[in-house]
Each structure stands twice: as C-alpha cells, then as structure tokens.
C-alpha positions in Angstrom: -12.7 -15.8 -24.0 -16.3 -15.4 -25.2 -17.8 -12.0 -25.3 -21.1 -11.6 -23.4 -23.4 -8.7 -22.8 -22.6 -8.5 -19.1 -19.0 -7.4 -18.3 -16.8 -9.6 -16.3 -14.9 -6.9 -14.4 -15.9 -3.5 -13.1 -13.3 -1.6 -11.0 -12.8 1.8 -9.5 -9.3 3.1 -9.8 -7.7 6.0 -7.9 -4.2 7.1 -9.0 -2.2 8.5 -6.1 0.9 10.5 -5.8 2.8 11.7 -2.7 2.3 15.3 -1.6 4.0 17.8 0.7 1.3 17.3 3.4 2.2 17.4 7.1 4.1 14.5 8.5 2.3 11.4 9.6 2.0 10.9 13.3 2.8 7.2 12.9 6.3 6.1 14.0 8.0 4.5 11.0 11.5 3.0 10.8 14.1 5.2 9.1 16.0 2.4 7.4 15.5 -1.0 5.9 17.3 -2.6 8.8 15.1 -1.0 11.4 12.0 -2.0 9.3 13.1 -5.6 9.5 13.7 -5.3 13.3 10.2 -4.0 13.9 8.6 -6.8 11.8 7.0 -9.4 14.1 7.5 -12.4 11.9 7.0 -15.9 13.4 9.1 -17.7 10.8 12.8 -18.4 10.9 15.0 -16.6 8.4 15.6 -19.7 6.4 11.9 -20.4 5.9 9.8 -19.1 3.0 6.5 -20.5 4.2 5.5 -21.9 7.6 3.4 -24.7 8.9 0.0 -23.9 10.4 1.3 -24.9 13.8 3.3 -21.7 14.1 1.8 -18.6 15.5 0.2 -15.9 13.3 -2.2 -13.0 13.6 -5.2 -15.2 12.8 -6.2 -18.7 14.0 -4.7 -21.4 11.8 -6.8 -23.5 9.6 -5.9 -27.1 8.7 -6.8 -26.3 5.1 -4.8 -23.0 4.8 -1.2 -22.3 4.2 0.8 -19.8 6.3 3.1 -17.4 4.6 5.7 -15.1 6.2 7.1 -12.0 4.5 10.4 -11.3 6.4 12.3 -14.4 5.2 15.5 -15.1 3.4 13.8 -15.3 0.0 12.8 -11.7 0.4 16.2 -10.5 1.8 16.6 -8.0 -1.1 13.3 -6.3 -0.5 12.4 -3.6 1.9 9.9 -5.1 4.3 6.9 -3.1 5.5 6.7 -2.5 9.2 4.6 -4.7 11.5 4.4 -7.6 9.0 3.1 -10.7 10.7 2.7 -14.0 8.9 -0.7 -14.5 7.3 -2.8 -17.5 6.0 -3.7 -18.0 2.4 -7.4 -18.3 1.6 -9.1 -21.6 2.4 -11.5 -21.2 -0.5 -10.8 -22.5 -4.1 -7.3 -21.3 -4.9 -7.3 -19.2 -8.1 -4.2 -17.8 -9.6 -0.6 -17.5 -8.6 -0.7 -15.0 -5.7 -1.4 -15.5 -2.0 -4.8 -14.1 -0.9 -4.5 -13.1 2.8 -7.4 -14.1 4.9 -8.8 -12.8 8.3 -7.0 -9.5 8.1 -8.5 -6.3 9.5 -9.6 -3.5 7.1 -6.7 -1.3 6.1 -4.0 -3.9 6.5 -1.4 -3.5 3.8 0.6 -6.6 2.7 3.0 -7.3 -0.2 1.8 -9.6 -3.0 3.5 -13.0 -2.6 3.8 -15.9 -5.0 1.7 -18.8 -3.9 3.5 -22.2 -3.5 2.3 -23.9 -6.6 2.0 -27.2 -4.9 -1.0 -25.8 -3.0 -2.9 -24.7 -6.2 -4.3 -26.6 -9.1 -2.3 -26.2 -12.2 -5.6 -25.3 -14.0 -5.8 -22.1 -12.0 -2.3 -20.8 -12.5 -1.4 -18.6 -15.5 2.3 -17.8 -15.2 5.7 -19.5 -15.6 6.1 -19.7 -11.9 6.8 -23.4 -11.8 9.7 -23.2 -9.3 8.4 -24.2 -5.9 11.2 -22.2 -4.3 9.4 -19.0 -5.3 6.5 -19.7 -3.0 6.4 -16.8 -0.5 8.5 -14.5 -2.6 7.4 -10.9 -3.0 6.3 -10.3 -6.6 7.2 -6.6 -6.7 8.6 -4.0 -4.3 5.9 -1.6 -5.4 2.8 -3.9 -5.5 0.6 -4.4 -2.4 -2.8 -5.7 -1.3 -5.0 -3.9 1.2 -8.0 -5.2 3.0 -11.0 -3.0 2.1 -13.5 -1.5 4.6 -16.9 -3.3 4.3 -18.7 -0.1 3.2 -16.5 0.9 0.3 -17.6 -1.5 -2.5 -21.4 -1.2 -1.7 -21.0 2.6 -1.7 -19.3 2.7 -5.1 -21.7 0.2 -6.6 -24.7 2.2 -5.4 -23.2 5.3 -6.9 -22.4 3.8 -10.3 -25.8 2.1 -10.5 -27.7 5.3 -9.5 -25.9 7.4 -12.1 -26.3 4.8 -14.9 -22.6 4.1 -15.3 -23.1 0.3 -15.0 -25.7 0.4 -17.8 -23.4 2.5 -19.9 -20.6 0.0 -19.5 -23.0 -2.8 -20.5 -23.6 -0.9 -23.7 -19.9 -0.2 -24.3 -18.9 -3.8 -23.9 -21.7 -5.3 -26.0 -23.8 -3.5 -28.6 -22.4 0.1 -28.6 -18.6 0.1 -28.1 -16.6 3.2 -28.7 -14.9 2.7 -32.1 -11.1 2.0 -31.9 -8.8 4.4 -33.8 -7.2 2.9 -36.9 -3.7 3.4 -35.5 -2.2 1.2 -32.8 -1.3 3.8 -30.2 -3.9 6.4 -29.5 -7.1 6.0 -27.5 -10.6 7.1 -28.7 -13.1 8.8 -26.4 -16.2 10.9 -26.1 -17.9 13.0 -23.4 -20.9 11.5 -21.6 -23.3 13.0 -19.0 -24.6 11.3 -15.9 -27.0 13.4 -14.0 -25.7 17.0 -14.1 -22.0 16.0 -14.3 -19.7 15.5 -17.3 -17.5 12.4 -17.7 -15.1 11.3 -20.4 -15.4 7.7 -21.7 -12.4 6.1 -23.5 -11.5 2.9 -25.3 -7.8 2.0 -25.6 -5.8 1.5 -28.7 -6.0 -1.7 -30.8 -2.9 -3.2 -29.3 -4.8 -3.8 -26.1 -6.8 -6.4 -27.9 -9.8 -6.1 -25.6 -13.2 -4.3 -25.3 -12.0 -2.4 -22.2 -13.5 1.0 -21.6 -13.1 3.5 -18.8 -15.1 6.5 -17.7 -13.4 9.4 -15.8 -14.5 12.7 -14.4 -14.3 15.4 -17.1 -14.2 18.4 -14.8 -13.4 19.5 -11.3 -17.0 19.3 -10.1 -17.3 15.6 -11.1 -13.9 14.8 -9.7 -14.8 16.3 -6.3 -18.1 14.4 -6.3 -16.3 11.1 -7.0 -13.9 11.9 -4.1 -16.8 12.6 -1.7 -18.3 9.2 -2.6 -15.0 7.4 -2.1 -14.5 9.0 1.3 -18.0 8.3 2.4 -17.2 4.6 1.9 -14.1 4.7 4.0 -11.4 5.5 1.4 -9.9 8.1 3.7 -9.0 5.4 6.2 -7.3 3.4 3.4 -5.2 6.4 2.4 -4.0 6.9 6.0 -3.1 3.2 6.2 -1.3 3.2 2.9 0.6 6.3 3.7 1.8 4.9 7.0 2.7 1.5 5.5 4.8 2.8 2.7 6.1 5.8 4.7 4.8 8.7 2.7 3.9 12.1 4.4 0.8 12.7 2.2 -1.1 11.4 -0.7 -3.2 13.1 -3.4 -5.7 11.3 -5.7 -4.9 13.1 -9.0 -6.9 10.9 -11.3 -10.1 8.8 -10.8 -11.9 6.4 -13.1 -14.2 3.5 -13.4 -13.1 0.7 -15.7 -14.9 -2.3 -17.3 -14.0 -5.2 -19.6 -15.7 -8.4 -20.7 -13.4 -9.7 -23.5 -9.6 -9.8 -23.8 -7.6 -11.8 -26.3 -4.4 -11.4 -24.3 -3.6 -9.0 -21.5 -1.5 -5.9 -22.4 1.1 -5.7 -19.7 2.4 -2.1 -19.3 3.5 0.6 -16.9 1.3 3.7 -16.3 4.3 5.5 -14.7 8.0 4.8 -14.3 11.0 6.1 -12.3 8.8 7.6 -9.5 10.8 6.1 -6.6 7.7 4.4 -5.3 5.7 7.7 -5.0 2.9 7.1 -7.5 0.4 4.2 -7.2 -2.8 3.0 -8.7 -5.4 1.8 -6.2 -7.6 -0.8 -7.9 -10.9 -1.5 -6.1 -12.8 -4.5 -7.6 -16.5 -3.9 -7.8 -17.9 -6.7 -9.9 -16.0 -9.9 -10.8 -17.2 -12.8 -12.8 -16.8 -16.2 -11.2 -15.2 -19.2 -12.9 -12.9 -17.2 -15.2 -9.1 -17.0 -15.3 -7.4 -14.6 -12.9 -8.0 -11.0 -14.0 -4.9 -9.3 -12.7 -1.5 -9.9 -14.3 1.7 -8.8 -12.5 5.3 -9.4 -13.6 7.9 -10.3 -11.1 10.4 -7.4 -10.9 13.4 -9.8 -10.4 12.6 -13.0 -12.3 10.4 -11.5 -15.0 7.8 -14.3 -14.5 
C-alpha cells in the first residue's frame, strides 16, 4: 500500500467494561434457549441465507441478499434477542462480511460471513472460500451497530476544531513518532490541544504500519471526550448495546482517536482475553478512504479463517 500524506482511516474508539450499575429495565431472556425462542427469524432452521421473497424488517431489493441469524449454521452460538433477517448492502460489495442495510440507529447485529458467490473475488481478503460459511457468525463477541446520524459529524467537528486531524496528517506523513528499537514497546509523547493534555503513541515495529493514536492524558480531557460522545448520541448506543448483550451497566474506561495510512500487513491481536464477554472496543469510523482493501480484519473463532 502506498503511503500518502492524507490518512486512509480515522476512527474513534471507546473501550467498555461492564459495571455494577442498576439493572436494565429491558426484558431479556435468561437462557440461550429462551433467546432463540424470542428471535423473530423468518428463515427455516435448515437455511443459512434466504431468498428476497421471504419477509424481513426492510423491503426486499432484487439486488440484495437476505441473511438470517438464527439458523442451523449458528446453532452453537448464543443468538441476540429480537434478531430478524436483514439484507446485505446493495452497493458495491467490499470484503467478506455482510453489511446490514435499512436498519434503525442502535440496532445491534452479529457480524456474518458473506456468501462469497455474491461478492467479487477481488474484494475478499480471507480464506473463506467455502460457500457453506455464508451467513455464519464470525465471532460470538463481535457485533455491528447502526450509528445515530449525529455521532460521526459531532466527532469530526471536535477533532477538526481541536487540530487532531491536522496532527494525524503530520504523524502519518512528515513527522511520525519514532518507533522504539525493540519489537514490543510503544513510543509516545504528550501533546496539547486547546487547554487539554493528550498522549500520542505509535505502536511497536511488529505492527508494520504508521498507525498512531491520541488519547486523553488526564481526567479533564477524558470527561470532555465523553461529553462530546454523548452529545452525538453515544449514550443511546450504550443503552442499546447493554440491552442486546444483556449487561446491567457499561463504563467507558479508555477513549482514543486512531489514524493509519500505511500498513504492510495487519497485526491481528487481542486487546483483552478471558473476560466472559464483558469488555468491548467500540470502533466508530470517521474517515475512510474509498477504493482500498477492507480495513478491518476479524478471525473466525471456530474455523480460524
């Protein structure tokens, strides 16, 4: 991938963990079996994908493909409550994963493998060549959520006003943070935007990219970032996420902005392990370059693809 002076990807990331907050008022099933009973799937148990003639939560399109979650291929997974079938995007198909379309803000869906007969081979990046994986959940703990229309503009306005976008342009082109000589530790420095302190970092050499991230360096900056997120509708997302994955409360314990323009090969890794599905990263894409390979890599937790 050629390095340019404008970054391909800018994202806001909020790391969440469950808290001992008061119980949610939403009624949620107490077991996997009850969760499946409450799911309003319009597919038969033997199907993995459905024809557009079957009913769904959105009007069918002759160019779209309908996927259903609660099917036999996903029998080993716990299915989220109220999972209807949904259509894949009708735009140019990029990557291996289904992109739900016409869903309301806050709708949480599992990430599903796309049936590779519906996508050009030039847009896929994995070893998912078995058509029988179409419609399969990629991971028990990976989800997509439809963003409220105000969230991305609010975050872009904030980063532009503070000068964070300009700083990322410097970091990913003419003035990168030097990488440490070893292969494991990150390098960083404090930066100031307005009156608030932030901490900018570049990961270790094994990441093989010019990725940088900028995070609040003190409580005041962290709280300001939270206020901006909530003014854009992030609180509604937290409520929907908590209800969907059946958690009583959520706390955003780490916030950051991240940018990258050049990556030799993606460094696949875990941020946390053995949490029992109680810690998540919420990745909010802010700026994405068009006509580039897919920018998010997930590994199937069953097949390893």
